[in-house]
BAFIVO-391374 format. One record per residue (C-alpha): residue in one letter; x, y, z. Coordinates in steps of 0.2 Angstrom, whole numbers, plus 2048, in hexadecimal, padded with zeros to 3 digits. Layout:
<vonus>
AXYZ ...
</vonus>
This chain:
<vonus>
M312A83B41 T31FA81B33 D321A6FB2D R333A69B29 I332A5AB1D V340A50B16 P33FA47B05 L349A38B0A V357A32B00 T355A20AFD P364A15B02 F368A07AF5 R3739F8AF7 A3769EEAE7 N3699F9ADF K35B9F3AEB P3549FEAF9 D35D9FCB09 I34E9FDB16 Q35A9FCB25 K364A0BB20 L354A14B1B A34CA11B2C Y35CA17B35 H35CA27B2B A34AA2AB2E R34CA28B41 K35BA34B41 L352A42B38 L342A40B43 D34DA40B52 D355A50B4C G344A59B4B V33EA56B39 D32BA56B39 Y327A4AB2A L330A3FB1E F32CA3FB0B L32EA2DB05 A333A28AF3 G333A3AAEC T33FA41ADF T34EA43AEB G34BA31AF0 L34CA2CADE G33AA27ADF P337A25ACC S343A17ACC I33BA0EADA T32EA00AD7 P31DA00AE0 D3229F0AE9 E3329F9AEF K328A08AF4 L31D9FDAFF S32C9F4B06 M333A05B0B L322A0AB13 D3229FAB1D G3339FDB23 L32FA0EB29 R31EA09B31 E323A0FB42 F324A20B3B A313A1FB32 P30CA2FB3A Q31AA39B33 L31BA32B21 I315A38B11 L316A2BB03 Q318A31AF1 V30DA25AE7 G30DA2DAD6 S311A22AC7 L30EA1FAB5 D302A11ABA L2F2A17AC3 E2EEA06ACA Q2FFA05AD2 S2FDA16AD9 I2ECA10AE0 R2F4A01AE8 M301A0CAF1 A2F4A18AF7 E2E9A0AAFE E2F8A03B07 A2FCA15B0E K2EBA15B15 R2ECA05B1D S2FDA0BB25 N2F5A1AB2B I303A26B26 H301A39B26 A2FDA3BB13 I301A36B02 A308A41AF4 A308A3EAE1 Y310A47AD2 P307A47AC1 P30BA38AB6 Y31CA3EAB0 F321A3AA9E F310A3FA98 P311A52A98 R303A54A8C I2F5A4BA95 T2E5A55A97 E2E1A5FAA7 E2D1A55AA9 W2DBA45AAA V2E7A4CAB7 V2D9A52AC1 K2D1A40AC1 Y2E2A38AC5 F2E4A43AD5 V2D2A41ADA T2D3A2FAD9 L2E2A2DAE4 S2DCA3BAF0 K2CCA32AF3 I2D6A24AFA Y2E0A2EB06 P2E4A40B09 L2F0A46AFC F2FDA54AF8 V2FFA58AE6 Y311A58AE2 N314A66AD5 Y324A63ACC P322A69ABA L335A68AB6 A334A56AB9 T322A51AB3 G31FA5EAA6 F30FA63AAD E30CA72AB9 I2FEA71AC6 S2F5A81AC9 P2E9A86AD7 A2DBA86AC9 I2DFA74AC6 V2DFA6FAD8 R2CEA78ADA K2C7A6DACD M2CEA5EAD7 L2C5A64AE7 Q2B5A68ADD N2B5A56AD7 G2B6A4FAE8 G2C9A4DAEA N2D1A4DAFB V2E0A58AF7 I2E6A60B06 G2F5A69B00 V303A6BAF3 K316A69AF2 D31BA76AE6 T32CA73ADF L32DA83AD5 P33AA91ADA D32BA9DADA L325AA4AEA A316AACAE2 H311A9CADA M311A94AEB L307AA2AF3 S2FAAA1AE5 F2F4A91AEC K2F1A99AFD Y2E8AA8AF5 E2DDA9EAEA L2D9A8EAF4 G2D9A96B06 N2E5A96B15 D2E0A84B1A F2E7A7DB0A I2F9A77B0F V307A7DB04 Y319A77B05 S328A7EAFD G332A73AF2 P342A7CAED D34FA7CAFC T355A8EAF6 I346A97AFC V340A8FB0C T343A9EB17 A339AAAB0B A32BA9DB09 V327A9AB1B R329AACB20 S31CAB0B12 G30FAA4B19 I314A93B11 N311A84B1D G322A7CB1B S32FA75B10 V333A65B08 A346A67B07 G353A5AB01 S360A63B0B G358A5CB1A N360A4CB17 Y371A52B1B A36DA62B25 P35DA61B2D E363A6EB3A L365A7BB2D L354A77B26 I34CA7AB37 E356A8AB3A A352A91B29 T33FA8EB2C N33EA94B3E I333AA3B3C E336AA7B4F A348AA9B4C K351AB9B47 L350ABBB34 S363ABDB33 E365AACB3B A358AA4B2F I360AACB20 L371AA6B25 A36BA94B26 Q362A96B15 K372A9CB0D T37BA8DB14 I36EA82B0D A370A8AAFC G383A88AFD L382A76B01 G375A74AF3 G380A7CAE7 L38EA6FAEB A381A61AE9 R37DA67AD8 K390A69AD3 Y393A57AD8 G383A50AD1 Q375A53ADD W36DA42ADD A37DA39AE2 A384A47AEC N375A47AF8 Y37BA36AFE S38DA3CB00 L387A4BB0A V37EA41B17 K38EA37B1A I399A47B1A I38EA52B25 R384A46B2F G391A38B31 Y387A29B2C D385A1FB1C V374A1FB12 G37AA13B05 E37BA17AF3 P370A1EAE5 R368A12AD9 T36FA11AC7 P36FA1AABB I374A26AC9 Y385A21ACF P38DA25ADF L39BA31AE0 G3ADA2AAE0 Q3B9A2CAEE T3C2A3AAE6 E3B2A44AE2 E3ACA41AF4 E3BCA47AFC K3BBA57AF1 L3A9A59AF6 S3ADA57B08 A3BAA64B07 E3AEA71AFF V3A1A6DB0C Q3ADA71B1A V3AFA83B13 I39CA86B13 Y397A7CB22 P3A5A75B2D K399A6DB39 T39BA5CB31 K39EA49B35 R392A48B43 S391A39B4E S385A2CB48 
</vonus>
């Protein structure tokens, strides 16, 4: 089975998480066939969200607990432990954590201890995103986590390198879950044996994510969906990805998911109108009924 996971954008209002909009967005995505929701990740501006805010978001999505993965990584291990324990009490699907970003020169032994500590509380996905954290997680490091009693069940590998993703399978066994992070290679990833995709494009085009990762569909159909995802992603980057994601939900899906949190600023009206016109060229199926 292929898992389609959406790293939720976090709706903000007056720079505070809008739990009502978040819950609405979550429900719509699950209704449209998404398997799991990744909460408080990079796409959701997770590093800017306090532990208390993350827990309030978790509480607001409690009805979706079996389909939630909460990102608990932080620069404060005690806060991460607190969030992991609350995730356990909420009986969500799993937790995830990235290495403590901003400390790229911490030792491998410390990183292993960090992940083992959190995964002993609740089943954990390692969130490997070296571009953001400055630390790359390899299969050898994950093996050390497992040898030290860690309950690490998989990895979200945010490297545009299919060989790197497959190395986790080769070295840790087929039961180890591997999710593709980059939106641009989801079709190649799942058809190579990767378990699924955590794709930010799922916020605004979950139907394309489902088509691109449907291993039973014709390859030509999956590739067409993948190309459209790549085109929309290119537009997001052109207009400022973190802000454009919010506008793309409004343009393509037809409902409001609030604004990003500063220092990320929402697109202005003129920018959003230009983005909408360019979206129509790539993917005219827009402005759906909410």
